[in-house]
C-alpha positions, 0 to 999 in steps of 0.5 A: 333393270329397265322392266324394274323402271318402266314397272314402278312408272306403270304398275300392273293395276287398272290406273297403271294400265290408263296411264301407259295408254294415256301416255302412249297415245300422248306419245304417239301423237307428238311423234306423228306431229314431229314428224309432219314438221319434219316432212314440211321442213324437208320440203320447204328446204330446196326454197329456203336454200335457193330464194332465201327467207329474205326474197319471200320477205322482200319480193313485191309479187307472187309470180312463182313461174317469173321468179317472184315469191313475195309472200309478205301480201298473203301474210298480211291478208291471214293476219288481217283476216284473224285480227279482224275476226278475233276483234268481233268473236273475242268480245261476242264469245265472252258475252255468250258465256257470261250470259248463259251462265249467269243470265240466262234463265234456267230453262234456257242454259242446256238449249242454249249451250246446245246451239254454241256447241251445234255452231262450233261443230258446223263444218267450214264448207257449210258457213262458207257456203252461207257467206258466198250465197248470202253475206257476199251478194249484201256486201257487194250492194254496198261496195262491189265485188263483195268477195273482200276481206271483211266478208272473211272477217265476218264469217271467221268471226262466226266460226269461232265465237264458239271457242272463245265462248267455250273457253271463257264459260270454263275460265268463269267456272273455274273462279272459286266461290270465294271471289263472289263472297268476297264481292258481296262482302264489299257490298258490289252487285252482280254486274260489279263483281263480274267486271272487277273480280270475276273477269280478272280473276278468269282473264288468263283462261280467257286469253287462252281461248282467245289465243286457240280461236285466233289459231283456228282462224289463221289456219281455216282454209275453206272460208277464206278461199270461198269468199275473200276474192282470192287476188293476191294484194295487200289488204288495204281496206275491208273491201278488198278482195285478198288471198290468205296464205291457206287459200295459196297453198289450196289452189296452187299445190296441184299444178305446182312444181321446183321452187314453186312448190317448195315454196309453197311448203315455206307458206305451210311451214310458216302458218304451222309455226305461227299456229304453233307459237299462238297454241303454246302462248295459250297452254302458258296462259292456262298452266300460270292460272292452275299454278 
């Protein structure tokens, strides 16, 4: 009976074998992700049990060797970096997509998209080097030391613009031609049709791309490690040096032991859950758009 059920789900045809392979790959990827989550939770559990969630949110500082495990300054820095980068990257990314689809000359469309894809594939360490050697000294002329929240925001924004642009382009291309026809029938020009008809029709896909870009900004390590200053304090200004949760894990995991090590896994668990929630929200938006 079991073999009959399996064969009915995946008939012995080329399409059936492809479907079986894709299903197996999806199950394998999901299983690996689940094992990673279980591992991170297991490593974080000693700190959750002995220190408690409340202390991670109420301790005023991060001095784990002295028994202080406050994550709030680094959580605030991570949110400030991601929110600031999205504030810049979201409108720029949408504008890039609109320009390529509706305003760029025909000869420019393919090279322009190639440049966007090239930026999307640029290693984060390369962008971090550019930020460290070019952007940080420029900011230091305005307000020392230069390595600061605003430096991280600007480089992160540059990093996630392609994600927003590619997702927005796909969402805009999926808008039915009937929307353009209806706008033309109402006598709307190209700009009015874009603003009042096409962009609202594509808003869920665009929002999904923005959420995915935010997840990438939250999880980025190398850029924020190189150019934000790595000082654990609340981000009370754009020129304040800060330390994100990802940077803290990368800096301290090599020598951490005991509760200190477990508390770093708590940081990783918190980041994983936040990124998962953003990705889930983006996927939900795409499903509603296609429903």
